[in-house]
C-alpha positions as CSV (number, residue, x, y, z in Angstrom):
1,M,-83.1,-7.2,32.4
2,I,-80.2,-6.2,30.2
3,G,-82.5,-5.9,27.2
4,K,-84.3,-3.0,28.8
5,R,-81.2,-1.0,29.6
6,S,-80.0,1.9,27.5
7,P,-77.0,1.1,25.2
8,I,-73.7,0.8,26.9
9,K,-71.9,4.2,27.0
10,N,-68.5,3.8,25.3
11,D,-66.3,6.5,26.9
12,T,-63.0,4.6,27.0
13,V,-60.3,6.6,25.1
14,N,-57.7,4.7,23.2
15,V,-54.3,5.9,21.9
16,A,-56.0,7.2,18.7
17,G,-58.3,9.4,20.8
18,E,-61.3,7.2,19.8
19,T,-63.9,5.9,22.2
20,A,-64.6,2.2,22.3
21,G,-66.1,-0.4,24.6
22,P,-64.3,-3.7,25.3
23,R,-64.1,-6.1,22.3
24,H,-62.5,-8.9,24.3
25,V,-63.3,-9.6,28.0
26,A,-61.8,-12.4,30.1
27,I,-63.1,-13.5,33.5
28,I,-61.4,-15.5,36.3
29,M,-64.5,-17.2,37.8
30,D,-63.4,-17.4,41.4
31,G,-65.3,-18.1,44.6
32,N,-67.5,-21.2,43.9
33,G,-66.1,-23.1,46.9
34,R,-66.4,-20.3,49.4
35,W,-69.9,-19.5,48.2
36,A,-70.9,-23.1,48.9
37,Q,-69.2,-23.2,52.3
38,K,-71.0,-20.1,53.4
39,K,-74.2,-21.9,52.8
40,G,-73.0,-25.0,54.7
41,K,-72.7,-27.0,51.4
42,L,-69.8,-28.9,49.8
43,R,-67.5,-27.0,47.6
44,T,-68.8,-28.9,44.6
45,F,-72.3,-27.4,45.1
46,G,-70.8,-24.0,44.3
47,H,-69.3,-25.3,41.0
48,R,-72.7,-26.5,39.9
49,A,-74.3,-23.2,40.9
50,G,-71.7,-21.3,38.9
51,V,-73.0,-22.6,35.6
52,E,-76.0,-20.2,35.7
53,S,-73.5,-17.3,36.1
54,V,-71.8,-18.6,32.9
55,R,-75.1,-18.4,31.1
56,A,-75.7,-14.9,32.4
57,V,-72.3,-13.5,31.2
58,V,-72.7,-15.1,27.8
59,R,-76.2,-13.4,27.5
60,F,-74.7,-10.1,28.5
61,A,-71.7,-10.3,26.2
62,R,-74.0,-11.0,23.2
63,K,-76.3,-8.1,24.0
64,A,-73.5,-5.7,24.8
65,G,-71.7,-6.3,21.5
66,I,-68.6,-7.9,23.0
67,E,-66.9,-9.9,20.3
68,S,-65.0,-12.4,22.4
69,L,-65.4,-13.7,26.0
70,T,-62.8,-15.9,27.6
71,L,-63.6,-17.8,30.8
72,F,-61.0,-19.4,33.1
73,A,-62.8,-22.7,33.8
74,F,-59.9,-25.0,34.9
75,S,-56.3,-24.1,35.4
76,S,-53.3,-26.4,34.9
77,E,-52.8,-26.1,38.7
78,N,-56.3,-27.2,39.5
79,W,-55.4,-30.9,39.1
80,K,-53.8,-30.5,42.6
81,R,-57.2,-30.0,44.2
82,P,-59.0,-32.9,46.1
83,E,-59.7,-35.8,43.8
84,E,-63.4,-35.6,44.4
85,E,-63.6,-32.0,43.5
86,V,-61.6,-32.5,40.3
87,S,-63.9,-35.5,39.4
88,V,-67.0,-33.3,39.8
89,L,-65.5,-30.5,37.7
90,M,-64.8,-33.0,34.9
91,D,-68.4,-34.4,35.2
92,L,-69.7,-30.8,35.1
93,F,-67.6,-30.0,32.0
94,N,-69.1,-33.1,30.3
95,L,-72.6,-32.1,31.3
96,V,-72.3,-28.5,30.2
97,L,-70.9,-29.6,26.8
98,N,-73.9,-32.0,26.4
99,N,-76.5,-29.4,27.5
100,E,-75.2,-26.1,26.3
101,A,-73.6,-26.7,22.9
102,K,-76.9,-26.7,21.0
103,R,-78.0,-23.6,23.0
104,L,-74.9,-21.7,22.1
105,N,-75.3,-22.7,18.4
106,K,-78.9,-21.5,18.4
107,N,-77.8,-18.2,19.7
108,G,-74.9,-17.7,17.2
109,V,-72.1,-18.3,19.7
110,R,-68.9,-19.9,18.6
111,L,-67.3,-22.2,21.2
112,K,-63.6,-22.6,21.5
113,V,-61.7,-24.5,24.2
114,I,-58.1,-23.3,24.8
115,G,-55.5,-25.1,26.9
116,D,-53.6,-28.4,26.9
117,L,-56.3,-31.0,26.2
118,D,-53.8,-33.9,26.2
119,A,-54.6,-34.5,29.9
120,F,-58.3,-35.0,29.3
121,D,-60.2,-38.2,28.7
122,T,-60.5,-39.0,25.0
123,K,-64.3,-39.0,25.1
124,L,-64.3,-35.5,26.6
125,V,-61.9,-34.2,23.9
126,E,-64.2,-35.7,21.3
127,K,-67.2,-33.8,22.8
128,I,-65.1,-30.6,22.8
129,R,-64.2,-31.0,19.1
130,K,-67.8,-31.9,18.2
131,A,-69.1,-28.8,19.9
132,E,-66.4,-26.6,18.3
133,A,-67.3,-28.0,14.9
134,M,-71.0,-27.5,15.4
135,T,-70.5,-23.8,16.3
136,A,-67.6,-23.0,14.0
137,D,-69.6,-20.7,11.6
138,N,-71.2,-18.6,14.3
139,D,-70.2,-15.0,14.7
140,A,-72.5,-13.3,17.3
141,L,-69.8,-14.0,20.0
142,V,-66.7,-16.2,20.4
143,L,-66.8,-18.0,23.8
144,N,-63.4,-19.3,24.8
145,I,-63.3,-21.8,27.7
146,A,-59.8,-22.0,29.2
147,A,-59.5,-25.6,30.4
148,N,-56.2,-27.1,31.7
149,Y,-54.8,-23.7,30.7
150,G,-51.9,-21.7,32.1
151,G,-50.4,-18.5,30.9
152,R,-46.9,-19.8,31.2
153,W,-47.9,-22.9,29.3
154,D,-49.3,-20.7,26.5
155,I,-46.1,-18.7,26.2
156,V,-43.9,-21.8,26.3
157,N,-46.1,-23.6,23.7
158,A,-45.9,-20.5,21.4
159,A,-42.1,-20.5,21.8
160,K,-41.9,-24.2,20.9
161,S,-44.0,-23.6,17.8
162,L,-41.9,-20.7,16.8
163,A,-38.7,-22.8,17.3
164,D,-40.2,-25.5,15.1
165,E,-40.9,-23.0,12.3
166,V,-37.3,-21.8,12.5
167,S,-35.8,-25.3,12.5
168,Q,-37.9,-26.1,9.4
169,G,-36.6,-23.0,7.7
170,K,-40.1,-21.5,7.5
171,L,-39.3,-18.5,9.6
172,S,-36.2,-16.5,10.3
173,V,-35.2,-15.6,13.8
174,D,-34.8,-12.0,12.7
175,N,-38.4,-11.8,11.7
176,I,-39.8,-12.8,15.1
177,D,-41.4,-9.8,16.8
178,E,-44.4,-9.4,19.1
179,A,-47.0,-9.7,16.3
180,T,-45.4,-12.9,15.1
181,F,-45.2,-14.4,18.6
182,N,-48.8,-13.5,19.2
183,Q,-49.8,-15.6,16.1
184,F,-48.8,-18.7,18.0
185,T,-50.7,-18.1,21.2
186,S,-54.0,-19.7,22.1
187,T,-55.9,-16.4,21.4
188,A,-54.2,-15.6,18.1
189,A,-57.4,-15.1,16.2
190,L,-59.1,-12.9,18.8
191,P,-59.0,-9.2,19.4
192,E,-56.5,-7.9,21.9
193,L,-57.6,-8.5,25.5
194,D,-59.3,-5.3,26.8
195,L,-60.7,-6.1,30.1
196,L,-59.9,-8.8,32.7
197,I,-62.4,-9.4,35.5
198,R,-61.7,-11.4,38.6
199,T,-64.5,-12.3,41.0
200,G,-64.1,-13.6,44.6
201,G,-62.1,-10.8,46.2
202,E,-58.6,-11.9,45.2
203,H,-56.3,-9.4,43.5
204,R,-54.1,-11.5,41.3
205,I,-54.3,-13.0,37.8
206,S,-53.2,-16.6,38.7
207,N,-51.3,-17.5,35.6
208,F,-54.1,-16.5,33.3
209,L,-53.5,-14.9,29.9
210,L,-50.1,-13.6,31.0
211,W,-49.0,-12.5,27.5
212,Q,-52.5,-11.1,26.6
213,C,-52.8,-9.1,29.9
214,A,-49.9,-6.7,29.0
215,Y,-52.2,-3.7,28.4
216,A,-55.6,-5.1,29.6
217,E,-57.6,-3.1,32.2
218,L,-58.1,-5.1,35.4
219,F,-61.4,-5.1,37.4
220,F,-61.6,-6.9,40.8
221,T,-64.8,-7.6,42.6
222,D,-65.6,-9.2,46.0
223,V,-68.7,-10.9,44.4
224,L,-68.3,-14.6,44.5
225,W,-68.8,-16.3,41.1
226,P,-72.3,-17.9,41.7
227,D,-73.6,-14.4,42.5
228,F,-72.0,-12.7,39.5
229,N,-74.7,-11.6,37.2
230,E,-75.5,-9.2,34.4
231,D,-75.7,-6.2,36.8
232,V,-72.2,-6.8,38.1
233,F,-70.9,-7.4,34.6
234,Q,-72.4,-4.0,33.6
235,Q,-70.6,-2.4,36.6
236,A,-67.2,-3.8,35.3
237,V,-67.9,-2.5,31.7
238,D,-69.0,0.9,33.0
239,D,-65.8,1.1,35.0
240,Y,-63.8,0.2,31.9
241,N,-65.7,2.7,29.8
242,V,-64.5,5.7,31.9
243,R,-60.8,4.8,31.9
244,Q,-58.2,6.4,29.7
245,R,-56.1,3.7,28.1
246,R,-52.7,5.2,27.4
247,F,-50.5,2.3,26.2
248,G,-47.4,4.0,27.5
249,L,-48.2,7.5,26.4
250,T,-49.1,10.4,28.7
251,G,-52.7,11.5,29.2
252,E,-51.9,14.7,27.4
253,Q,-50.7,12.8,24.3
254,V,-53.8,10.7,24.2
255,A,-56.0,13.7,24.6
256,S,-54.2,15.6,21.8
257,A,-54.5,12.6,19.5
258,G,-58.3,12.9,19.8
259,N,-58.3,16.5,18.8
């Protein structure tokens, strides 16, 4: 179990020459349907099985000292899937909120849901807000669930908010820079994204955290989401921890900064 492992080795080198493990990790949870089909089951069976993997990554993140974990649960494009599958996903979201919110609160996890919630049922939105309020003061881990989320939507939404600030005279166009823009994204209060993991064997980011991925390290695994566990998460973190993050500099510049 993760609790019996030695502490994570933080060998990642940043531009200041310091070593640090990932503070913010995001995961594209892919492969539920294929996992179920391999077992001769309906795709929805895989979505239900994937809930245990969510529990596993939350446990790992807390014990590993990760500050923020962002999970891609439902994209803005997923509405195009078969109606039955979408219905099951909504029911599962409701069930998880009912069953897991108290567990998260007990373990010091703060829950945030990011995305365009206008498309969801009013009762579901009420449950989301209630769970967020219940866990608002927790600081062991911030768990962000991206639901009806798209990276382009996030960027456009931030641009609209900035335009509104300018039109009201609260902000000058000349004062808009990357840091200002970031303040209007869905992840504004979180650390910069360090590591993006995608399960299921696909090598793309599927409109997820486009703004935030600018300098994130990417890790792809063939493991389907219901089989993703603490050991595979450890492999991703270990891989991250031996990379040199250069942020546009040369390896020599990063090395000299650490001397």
